[in-house]
KOLDO-362558 format. One line per 4 residues: number of its first residue (from 0); their letters; for each residue x, y, z of N, C-alpha, C. Coordinates in pm, whole numbers, plus 50000, padded with zeros to 5 digits. Layout:
BEGIN
NUM> a> X Y Z X Y Z X Y Z; ...
end
This chain:
BEGIN
0> mtdf> 48542 51378 49502 48673 51351 49558 48699 51448 49674; 48822 51458 49719 48856 51540 49834 48821 51686 49810; 48754 51750 49905 48721 51892 49897 48834 51971 49961; 48918 52033 49877 49035 52102 49930 49000 52238 49990
4> nnsa> 48875 52281 49974 48832 52405 50037 48773 52380 50176; 48765 52254 50213 48709 52218 50342 48821 52204 50444; 48823 52293 50543 48930 52290 50644 48890 52208 50765; 48781 52129 50750 48731 52053 50865 48827 51945 50910
8> npil> 48902 51888 50816 48994 51783 50857 49100 51839 50950; 49127 51769 51059 49218 51821 51161 49365 51817 51118; 49445 51899 51183 49589 51894 51165 49640 51769 51235; 49713 51686 51161 49764 51561 51217 49915 51562 51236
12> vqsy> 49986 51634 51152 50133 51640 51160 50178 51785 51152; 50275 51821 51236 50330 51957 51236 50481 51953 51219; 50533 52051 51144 50678 52066 51127 50724 52190 51202; 50830 52174 51279 50881 52282 51363 51018 52329 51314
16> rggi> 51039 52459 51323 51169 52520 51298 51185 52636 51397; 51296 52636 51468 51319 52742 51565 51213 52751 51673; 51153 52637 51705 51055 52634 51813 50915 52674 51775; 50891 52707 51647 50755 52742 51606 50708 52645 51497
20> vesf> 50577 52636 51484 50520 52551 51379 50535 52623 51245; 50612 52562 51155 50636 52624 51024 50536 52576 50918; 50495 52452 50930 50397 52397 50835 50322 52283 50902; 50213 52244 50840 50134 52135 50898 50061 52061 50788
24> hrgs> 50012 51943 50825 49942 51857 50731 49810 51812 50792; 49701 51842 50722 49569 51797 50766 49539 51659 50707; 49447 51592 50770 49410 51462 50717 49296 51400 50794; 49271 51275 50762 49163 51201 50828 49205 51056 50842
28> fcvv> 49142 50989 50936 49165 50846 50951 49041 50779 51006; 49032 50649 50985 48917 50572 51029 48962 50436 51079; 48915 50399 51196 48944 50267 51254 48811 50194 51270; 48799 50076 51210 48676 49998 51224 48706 49865 51294
32> dkkg> 48607 49816 51368 48624 49689 51438 48576 49574 51350; 48572 49454 51407 48538 49334 51328 48396 49337 51274; 48310 49420 51334 48173 49433 51285 48159 49542 51180; 48269 49612 51154 48265 49722 51058 48219 49853 51120
36> eviw> 48209 49855 51252 48167 49977 51320 48288 50066 51347; 48269 50196 51332 48378 50292 51355 48402 50304 51505; 48524 50273 51547 48557 50286 51688 48643 50409 51716; 48698 50468 51612 48773 50594 51627 48794 50654 51489
40> smgd> 48768 50781 51479 48794 50850 51353 48820 50997 51379; 48887 51060 51287 48906 51204 51287 48895 51251 51143; 48831 51365 51123 48814 51416 50989 48698 51352 50916; 48688 51383 50789 48577 51335 50706 48608 51197 50650
44> iqql> 48548 51096 50708 48577 50959 50664 48487 50916 50548; 48399 51004 50504 48317 50976 50386 48374 51043 50261; 48486 51113 50277 48545 51177 50160 48596 51069 50064; 48579 51094 49936 48624 51000 49834 48773 51019 49806
48> sfpr> 48841 50909 49790 48982 50915 49750 49020 50782 49686; 49133 50783 49618 49185 50660 49559 49290 50601 49653; 49274 50477 49696 49375 50416 49784 49509 50395 49715; 49508 50407 49582 49629 50388 49502 49692 50252 49532
52> salk> 49820 50247 49567 49887 50118 49586 49838 50040 49708; 49760 50104 49793 49703 50031 49907 49599 49929 49861; 49562 49933 49733 49470 49833 49679 49542 49710 49624; 49675 49711 49625 49749 49603 49560 49721 49465 49619
56> yfqq> 49697 49457 49748 49668 49327 49808 49544 49265 49745; 49446 49350 49714 49320 49301 49658 49329 49278 49507; 49422 49347 49443 49436 49332 49298 49493 49196 49257; 49553 49125 49351 49608 48993 49318 49513 48879 49357
60> ipfl> 49403 48910 49423 49310 48805 49466 49250 48727 49349; 49210 48793 49237 49158 48713 49126 49256 48608 49075; 49386 48640 49076 49488 48545 49031 49489 48423 49123; 49480 48446 49253 49479 48335 49349 49351 48252 49335
64> lsgg> 49238 48319 49319 49110 48249 49309 49101 48165 49182; 49168 48208 49077 49159 48138 48948 49231 48004 48949; 49322 47986 49045 49403 47866 49046 49528 47879 48961; 49534 47988 48884 49648 48009 48795 49778 48033 48869
68> fdhl> 49770 48098 48982 49889 48126 49062 49959 47996 49101; 49880 47900 49148 49937 47770 49189 49977 47686 49068; 49899 47695 48963 49929 47617 48842 50067 47654 48786; 50103 47781 48800 50232 47827 48749 50346 47803 48848
72> gfgp> 50313 47753 48965 50416 47719 49063 50471 47835 49142; 50393 47943 49153 50439 48058 49230 50421 48032 49380; 50499 48103 49461 50492 48090 49606 50482 48225 49673; 50500 48229 49805 50483 48354 49880 50578 48466 49840
76> kela> 50698 48431 49797 50793 48536 49755 50740 48609 49632; 50690 48533 49535 50634 48595 49414 50507 48674 49447; 50427 48621 49539 50305 48692 49577 50338 48824 49644; 50442 48825 49727 50483 48948 49794 50523 49055 49693
80> imca> 50600 49018 49592 50644 49118 49494 50527 49167 49409; 50427 49081 49388 50308 49122 49314 50226 49225 49392; 50242 49226 49524 50169 49320 49610 50253 49442 49646; 50373 49451 49592 50471 49549 49640 50463 49686 49575
84> shng> 50514 49784 49651 50552 49915 49599 50701 49926 49632; 50783 49863 49551 50921 49838 49589 51018 49949 49548; 51137 49943 49605 51242 50042 49583 51315 50027 49450; 51298 49913 49384 51376 49887 49264 51516 49840 49297
88> edmh> 51531 49775 49413 51660 49718 49451 51679 49586 49377; 51802 49535 49379 51833 49410 49307 51743 49295 49351; 51714 49288 49482 51632 49177 49531 51490 49184 49472; 51444 49306 49444 51311 49322 49386 51312 49285 49238
92> lsvv> 51412 49336 49166 51421 49309 49023 51433 49160 48995; 51506 49090 49083 51527 48947 49065 51396 48870 49069; 51310 48902 49165 51184 48828 49178 51087 48868 49066; 51086 48996 49029 51001 49038 48917 51041 48962 48791
96> ndvl> 51171 48951 48769 51221 48879 48652 51181 48731 48656; 51184 48672 48776 51143 48532 48791 50997 48513 48751; 50912 48608 48792 50769 48598 48759 50750 48605 48608; 50814 48702 48545 50800 48718 48400 50855 48597 48325
100> skvk> 50969 48548 48370 51033 48433 48303 50945 48309 48308; 50871 48295 48418 50786 48177 48435 50679 48168 48326; 50638 48285 48274 50535 48285 48169 50596 48327 48035; 50731 48312 48026 50804 48336 47901 50786 48479 47849
104> lnkd> 50787 48575 47942 50783 48716 47907 50907 48785 47962; 50926 48911 47926 51037 48989 47981 50992 49131 48006; 51085 49218 48041 51051 49355 48080 50981 49432 47968; 51000 49390 47843 50937 49461 47732 50785 49447 47734
108> slqc> 50734 49350 47807 50589 49331 47815 50525 49423 47918; 50606 49479 48008 50553 49567 48112 50510 49701 48053; 50395 49749 48094 50344 49878 48045 50330 49980 48158; 50408 49961 48264 50397 50049 48381 50480 50176 48367
112> gaqq> 50570 50181 48269 50654 50299 48251 50782 50290 48333; 50886 50354 48283 51015 50353 48353 51012 50449 48472; 51082 50411 48576 51092 50494 48697 51229 50471 48758; 51292 50579 48804 51423 50559 48865 51409 50491 49000
116> ptrk> 51509 50412 49040 51503 50344 49170 51485 50445 49283; 51422 50401 49389 51397 50489 49503 51525 50534 49571; 51618 50442 49587 51743 50474 49657 51841 50544 49562; 51899 50652 49611 51994 50728 49530 52112 50643 49488
120> sdyi> 52158 50554 49577 52274 50470 49546 52248 50378 49427; 52126 50325 49418 52091 50238 49305 52085 50317 49175; 52036 50440 49183 52027 50524 49063 52166 50563 49014; 52254 50599 49107 52391 50636 49071 52462 50518 49004
124> rlik> 52438 50399 49055 52500 50280 48996 52455 50260 48852; 52329 50287 48825 52280 50277 48688 52354 50375 48597; 52366 50498 48645 52432 50602 48565 52577 50565 48538; 52646 50516 48641 52787 50479 48625 52805 50367 48523
128> ndlg> 52703 50284 48508 52709 50174 48413 52645 50209 48279; 52622 50340 48259 52563 50388 48134 52426 50327 48109; 52352 50308 48216 52218 50251 48206 52117 50352 48257; 51996 50340 48211 51889 50424 48261 51785 50340 48330
132> pscm> 51696 50403 48406 51589 50327 48470 51496 50266 48366; 51440 50153 48400 51349 50082 48310 51217 50055 48380; 51128 49989 48309 51000 49949 48370 51021 49856 48489; 51130 49781 48488 51159 49690 48599 51178 49766 48729
136> hnnc> 51232 49889 48721 51257 49968 48841 51130 50036 48893; 51026 50038 48811 50900 50097 48854 50853 50026 48980; 50809 50103 49078 50769 50042 49206 50652 49946 49191; 50581 49955 49077 50466 49868 49052 50497 49753 48957
140> sgkh> 50624 49731 48923 50656 49628 48824 50614 49489 48869; 50620 49462 48999 50577 49331 49049 50429 49310 49029; 50351 49414 49054 50206 49406 49031 50177 49378 48884; 50246 49449 48797 50225 49430 48654 50270 49292 48608
144> agfl> 50378 49242 48665 50422 49106 48632 50315 49006 48673; 50253 49029 48788 50142 48944 48832 50023 48953 48739; 49991 49076 48695 49882 49094 48599 49908 49012 48472; 50030 49024 48421 50065 48955 48296 50059 48803 48313
148> aycv> 50110 48755 48426 50109 48610 48451 49965 48559 48457; 49878 48635 48522 49737 48598 48530 49676 48591 48390; 49706 48693 48309 49650 48697 48174 49699 48580 48089; 49828 48550 48098 49884 48438 48021 49818 48308 48064
152> qqdy> 49805 48287 48194 49749 48163 48245 49602 48147 48207; 49531 48261 48202 49389 48258 48167 49365 48269 48017; 49474 48280 47941 49466 48296 47795 49395 48425 47756; 49421 48531 47834 49370 48664 47802 49476 48740 47721
156> siid> 49431 48841 47650 49524 48925 47576 49616 49000 47672; 49744 49012 47635 49836 49090 47718 49867 49226 47654; 49826 49245 47531 49851 49372 47463 49773 49485 47530; 49650 49457 47566 49562 49559 47626 49532 49528 47772
160> ylnl> 49630 49473 47842 49603 49428 47980 49574 49542 48076; 49594 49667 48034 49564 49781 48121 49432 49848 48086; 49360 49792 47993 49229 49847 47956 49127 49816 48065; 49051 49916 48103 48952 49899 48210 48854 49786 48180
164> qhpl> 48821 49766 48054 48723 49663 48017 48784 49524 48006; 48915 49514 48022 48982 49384 48016 48928 49295 48129; 48911 49165 48104 48860 49074 48209 48939 49083 48339; 49069 49110 48330 49152 49124 48450 49097 49232 48541
168> hqai> 49071 49350 48486 49029 49463 48570 48881 49457 48607; 48803 49387 48528 48665 49365 48569 48661 49271 48690; 48752 49173 48692 48761 49083 48808 48811 49159 48930; 48910 49246 48910 48963 49326 49021 48856 49421 49074
172> kavt> 48779 49479 48984 48672 49571 49025 48570 49500 49113; 48533 49379 49074 48434 49302 49151 48488 49268 49289; 48614 49227 49296 48676 49194 49425 48687 49318 49513; 48729 49430 49453 48742 49555 49529 48610 49595 49590
176> aqfc> 48504 49590 49511 48371 49627 49560 48329 49535 49675; 48357 49407 49662 48319 49311 49765 48389 49342 49897; 48520 49366 49892 48594 49392 50015 48560 49528 50075; 48526 49624 49990 48489 49757 50040 48341 49765 50078
180> emns> 48268 49655 50054 48125 49647 50084 48047 49755 50011; 48071 49763 49880 48005 49860 49795 47953 49793 49669; 47861 49860 49602 47820 49819 49469 47931 49859 49373; 47969 49772 49283 48081 49802 49193 48055 49926 49108
184> ddls> 47929 49954 49078 47896 50073 48998 47919 50202 49076; 47931 50193 49207 47951 50312 49290 48098 50345 49310; 48187 50259 49262 48330 50286 49274 48370 50396 49176; 48453 50489 49221 48511 50588 49130 48618 50519 49048
188> vgvd> 48643 50569 48929 48741 50506 48839 48842 50609 48793; 48969 50574 48800 49075 50661 48753 49188 50577 48695; 49298 50644 48664 49417 50577 48613 49531 50603 48709; 49597 50498 48754 49704 50510 48852 49833 50559 48786
192> gcsa> 49933 50588 48868 50060 50636 48817 50130 50536 48728; 50097 50409 48744 50158 50302 48663 50072 50268 48542; 49969 50349 48516 49878 50335 48401 49769 50230 48418; 49767 50160 48531 49660 50062 48555 49534 50132 48604
196> pifg> 49417 50078 48574 49294 50134 48630 49300 50128 48783; 49241 50229 48847 49238 50232 48994 49098 50273 49036; 49052 50217 49146 48916 50243 49193 48920 50323 49323; 48823 50412 49336 48816 50498 49453 48689 50477 49532
200> mply> 48694 50514 49659 48581 50496 49749 48604 50580 49875; 48503 50596 49960 48522 50670 50084 48628 50605 50173; 48689 50687 50257 48792 50638 50348 48738 50527 50438; 48614 50542 50481 48551 50440 50565 48554 50304 50497
204> nqal> 48523 50300 50368 48520 50172 50296 48659 50115 50273; 48760 50203 50270 48898 50155 50262 48934 50082 50392; 48890 50139 50504 48913 50073 50633 48840 49939 50638; 48718 49935 50584 48643 49809 50580 48719 49703 50501
208> aykn> 48777 49742 50389 48850 49647 50305 48964 49583 50382; 49035 49665 50459 49149 49611 50534 49104 49530 50655; 48985 49558 50705 48927 49471 50808 48887 49338 50746; 48825 49344 50630 48778 49222 50564 48892 49134 50516
212> liap> 49008 49193 50495 49124 49114 50453 49161 49010 50557; 49139 49043 50685 49184 48953 50792 49071 48902 50881; 48949 48949 50859 48836 48907 50944 48749 48805 50871; 48700 48703 50943 48608 48607 50882 48479 48678 50840
216> mswk> 48434 48654 50719 48312 48718 50670 48218 48612 50614; 48088 48638 50624 47989 48540 50578 47998 48517 50427; 48041 48620 50352 48048 48605 50207 48176 48537 50160; 48270 48518 50249 48396 48454 50210 48378 48303 50204
220> nkam> 48410 48246 50089 48414 48100 50081 48555 48055 50117; 48578 47926 50113 48709 47874 50153 48820 47927 50063; 48791 47940 49935 48893 47988 49841 48929 48134 49869; 48827 48216 49897 48852 48358 49926 48928 48372 50057
224> dsac> 48887 48296 50157 48954 48303 50287 49100 48260 50273; 49123 48157 50195 49259 48109 50172 49343 48214 50100; 49283 48281 50001 49355 48385 49927 49399 48498 50020; 49309 48539 50108 49342 48646 50203 49455 48605 50296
228> kriv> 49446 48484 50348 49548 48436 50440 49684 48424 50370; 49683 48386 50245 49808 48371 50171 49873 48507 50146; 49791 48607 50119 49846 48742 50099 49908 48793 50228; 49837 48779 50338 49890 48824 50467 50018 48749 50501
232> havt> 50020 48619 50478 50139 48539 50505 50256 48585 50419; 50231 48611 50292 50338 48650 50199 50400 48783 50238; 50316 48882 50264 50371 49017 50289 50436 49028 50426; 50390 48948 50522 50452 48955 50655 50575 48866 50666
236> nype> 50587 48768 50577 50706 48682 50579 50815 48730 50484; 50778 48815 50390 50876 48875 50299 50859 49027 50297; 50868 49089 50415 50845 49234 50420 50945 49315 50340; 51066 49259 50322 51168 49332 50246 51129 49348 50099
240> liag> 51040 49261 50050 50998 49270 49911 50883 49367 49891; 50807 49393 49995 50690 49481 49985 50730 49626 49959; 50841 49668 50014 50887 49807 49996 51039 49808 49977; 51113 49784 50088 51258 49776 50075 51332 49845 50188
244> tkry> 51459 49869 50166 51548 49924 50267 51499 50060 50319; 51488 50070 50451 51450 50193 50521 51308 50241 50488; 51223 50149 50442 51085 50185 50412 50993 50143 50527; 50891 50224 50551 50803 50201 50665 50727 50068 50656
248> ctdl> 50671 50036 50540 50597 49909 50527 50684 49791 50566; 50806 49790 50515 50899 49681 50544 50935 49677 50691; 50974 49792 50745 51016 49798 50885 50902 49763 50980; 50782 49813 50952 50667 49788 51038 50636 49639 51046
252> mrvt> 50629 49572 50932 50590 49431 50933 50703 49341 50981; 50826 49384 50962 50938 49307 51015 50944 49319 51167; 50932 49440 51218 50943 49465 51362 50828 49401 51438; 50707 49410 51384 50589 49356 51456 50566 49208 51426
256> ngri> 50647 49151 51339 50646 49006 51316 50506 48952 51282; 50436 49023 51194 50306 48975 51148 50187 49021 51230; 50211 49092 51340 50099 49140 51422 50024 49254 51355; 50091 49322 51262 50032 49434 51191 50064 49420 51043
260> vgkt> 49964 49441 50959 49981 49437 50814 49959 49579 50762; 50055 49633 50690 50043 49769 50641 50073 49781 50493; 50018 49885 50432 50047 49910 50290 50030 50058 50257; 50133 50112 50194 50129 50251 50153 50055 50268 50022
264> gadg> 50006 50389 50000 49948 50428 49872 49992 50569 49842; 50011 50601 49715 50057 50734 49677 49958 50842 49720; 50009 50963 49728 49929 51080 49765 49868 51070 49904; 49951 51025 49999 49914 51036 50139 49823 50929 50195
268> vycl> 49824 50810 50137 49737 50701 50184 49818 50598 50262; 49762 50552 50372 49819 50436 50440 49705 50354 50499; 49709 50222 50477 49605 50132 50528 49668 50019 50608; 49593 49972 50707 49645 49872 50800 49539 49769 50837
272> sipe> 49585 49647 50858 49502 49540 50915 49565 49499 51047; 49480 49476 51148 49527 49431 51279 49467 49293 51304; 49537 49185 51265 49480 49050 51272 49430 49008 51409; 49501 49042 51516 49461 48993 51648 49330 49055 51695
276> knwg> 49291 49169 51637 49167 49234 51676 49063 49237 51563; 49104 49195 51443 49017 49205 51325 48974 49349 51298; 49069 49441 51313 49045 49583 51286 49101 49620 51150; 49039 49721 51089 49092 49781 50967 49110 49930 50989
280> iaik> 49216 49986 50932 49249 50128 50949 49283 50188 50813; 49231 50307 50787 49266 50380 50665 49301 50523 50701; 49406 50574 50638 49458 50709 50664 49470 50783 50532; 49435 50911 50532 49455 50996 50415 49506 51132 50460
284> vddg> 49624 51169 50412 49681 51302 50437 49636 51391 50322; 49570 51501 50354 49503 51581 50251 49595 51633 50142; 49716 51677 50179 49804 51737 50078 49883 51634 49998; 49863 51507 50028 49925 51401 49950 50071 51373 49980
288> kmgp> 50127 51439 50081 50267 51414 50115 50283 51272 50168; 50394 51210 50132 50415 51071 50171 50467 51056 50313; 50563 51140 50354 50620 51127 50487 50518 51132 50599; 50427 51230 50598 50327 51239 50705 50238 51117 50720
292> qyqv> 50212 51044 50609 50125 50926 50622 50187 50823 50715; 50319 50810 50709 50387 50713 50797 50387 50763 50941; 50402 50894 50958 50398 50950 51093 50261 50932 51157; 50157 50952 51077 50021 50932 51129 50000 50784 51163
296> ahgl> 50043 50696 51075 50029 50552 51102 50101 50513 51230; 50223 50562 51245 50302 50530 51365 50236 50586 51491; 50190 50711 51483 50125 50772 51599 49994 50705 51634; 49920 50667 51532 49791 50601 51552 49808 50465 51618
300> lsal> 49902 50387 51567 49929 50254 51624 49978 50266 51768; 50059 50366 51794 50110 50388 51930 49997 50426 52024; 49911 50518 51980 49800 50564 52063 49701 50452 52094; 49687 50360 52001 49594 50247 52019 49655 50134 52101
304> glll> 49781 50150 52140 49847 50047 52219 49881 49922 52140; 49894 49936 52009 49921 49821 51923 50070 49797 51900; 50152 49891 51943 50297 49876 51932 50357 49852 52071; 50444 49754 52081 50516 49730 52205 50625 49836 52221
308> pqdi> 50674 49857 52343 50780 49958 52363 50898 49938 52270; 50938 49812 52249 51051 49787 52160 51016 49816 52013; 50887 49801 51978 50844 49835 51842 50856 49986 51820; 50809 50061 51919 50813 50208 51910 50956 50257 51896
312> ealk> 51046 50197 51972 51187 50236 51965 51245 50203 51828; 51215 50084 51777 51271 50042 51648 51217 50124 51532; 51096 50178 51547 51031 50251 51438 51032 50402 51458; 51103 50450 51560 51093 50591 51597 51133 50687 51486
316> shgy> 51223 50646 51398 51266 50736 51290 51154 50764 51191; 51052 50678 51191 50937 50700 51102 50832 50789 51167; 50840 50807 51297 50742 50889 51367 50789 51029 51396; 50916 51040 51432 50978 51171 51461 51087 51192 51358
320> cenf> 51067 51286 51269 51160 51304 51156 51235 51436 51167; 51366 51427 51178 51448 51548 51179 51457 51606 51038; 51459 51737 51030 51474 51805 50902 51615 51864 50893; 51683 51837 50782 51820 51883 50764 51828 51979 50645
324> nfag> 51921 52077 50655 51941 52166 50542 52046 52108 50448; 52083 52183 50344 52175 52131 50243 52316 52110 50298; 52347 52175 50408 52479 52157 50470 52480 52038 50565; 52365 51973 50579 52357 51857 50667 52329 51890 50812
328> nsvg> 52290 52014 50838 52262 52056 50975 52114 52034 51009; 52088 51988 51131 51951 51970 51177 51889 52107 51202; 51776 52134 51135 51715 52266 51147 51572 52259 51201; 51525 52140 51232 51391 52127 51285 51345 51983 51281
332> ysti> 51217 51963 51300 51164 51827 51301 51015 51831 51270; 50961 51716 51237 50816 51703 51219 50768 51583 51299; 50647 51594 51350 50592 51487 51432 50440 51495 51432; 50376 51386 51468 50231 51383 51475 50184 51457 51599
336> vpln> 50066 51517 51591 50008 51583 51708 49962 51475 51806; 49949 51507 51934 49902 51407 52031 49763 51355 51995; 49746 51225 52004 49618 51162 51974 49565 51092 52098; 49436 51107 52121 49373 51046 52238 49253 50962 52196
340> ppl> 49273 50832 52180 49163 50746 52136 49055 50735 52242; 48929 50724 52199 48817 50713 52293 48793 50570 52337; 48895 50486 52335 48876 50344 52366 48901 50316 52513
end
C-alpha cells in the first residue's frame, strides 16, 4: 500500500495563513489516453491504494449485466443512487427507499451501519424530532440497496451479502479486474467503511478503469458497453443523487453537462472519465484529506483545458477554499499548486 515514508510524491495543495505556507498535501495523479498510455502523471502512479467509493460505478455493473435491474423495473434515477456517495438528504432517502420497497425489503436489511447526514441542517432536524441517524443516512445506502436488489433478483442469500465469498462480490471482483486490466488474484482486498469488500490496485490501473468506463474496448460485448453507457447516463443526468447539495461530484457533472464524469472516494481519492477524449484520470492525496482531492481535480481539469471559463467560475469554490476561524473570520486559504501539463 502507500509508503508514508516516501516523500517522492509532490506537494499538490498548499494552505496559507498570514502570507506563508502553513500546511501542505502531497499526492499523485495519473492521466491515461484511449490507448491506456500515460499522457501526464505526477508522483508514484504504481502505489497501491483502495479507490473506495470511486469503485461504485463498477460495483453495479453485474446487476445490469444480469438483466435483473431491468426485470425489476429500475431506471436511471435508481441507478444513480446505487452509484452514490450521498449526503443523506430527503431526495436521497426517498430513492433508496424506493429501491428497497421494490424488492419488499426495508432499512433493517441494510448492513452498512448508521451514519449522520452530511449536512448539519439535516442532522439538527433529526435531533429536533428525537430521531437518530440510521443506515438510510449512510452515504453508501444506495449502493447497499442495489446489492440487496441484485441478490433478491438472483435468489442469492441476503443475510451474508457482505461476505467476500458471496456470489455478488465475486462478480464485482471479476468486473473490477477486467476494467482495471488486472488479474483478479492480483487485486488487494480490504473492508470499506460501509463493511462491503473493497478491492485495491495501483493508481495507474484506477485511471485505466475510468478510461475503460467510457472508451470502446475489444473485450466489451454489447451488454457490457450498454451497462457502461447507462451508468454514465444515470450519473450525469441525476448528478444531485450522486452526492448532493454543495458537493463537488454533483456540481462538476451538473456544470459540465455530461462532458466530465467524476466520482469521489474516501481517504483522498478522486477519479474522472473524459468521454470526448476517452481519457481516464485517477487522483490520490497521500494524507487522505477529502478537501484537497477536489482541489486537485479542479486544478487538473483546468490545466488540461477541459473546463470552459464559465465552468471554472461556477466551480471556483471547490478549487480555492477560504479558511475561517470559529468567529467566522477569514484567516487564510488553500489552493492547488500551479500545474503545467506536457501536452
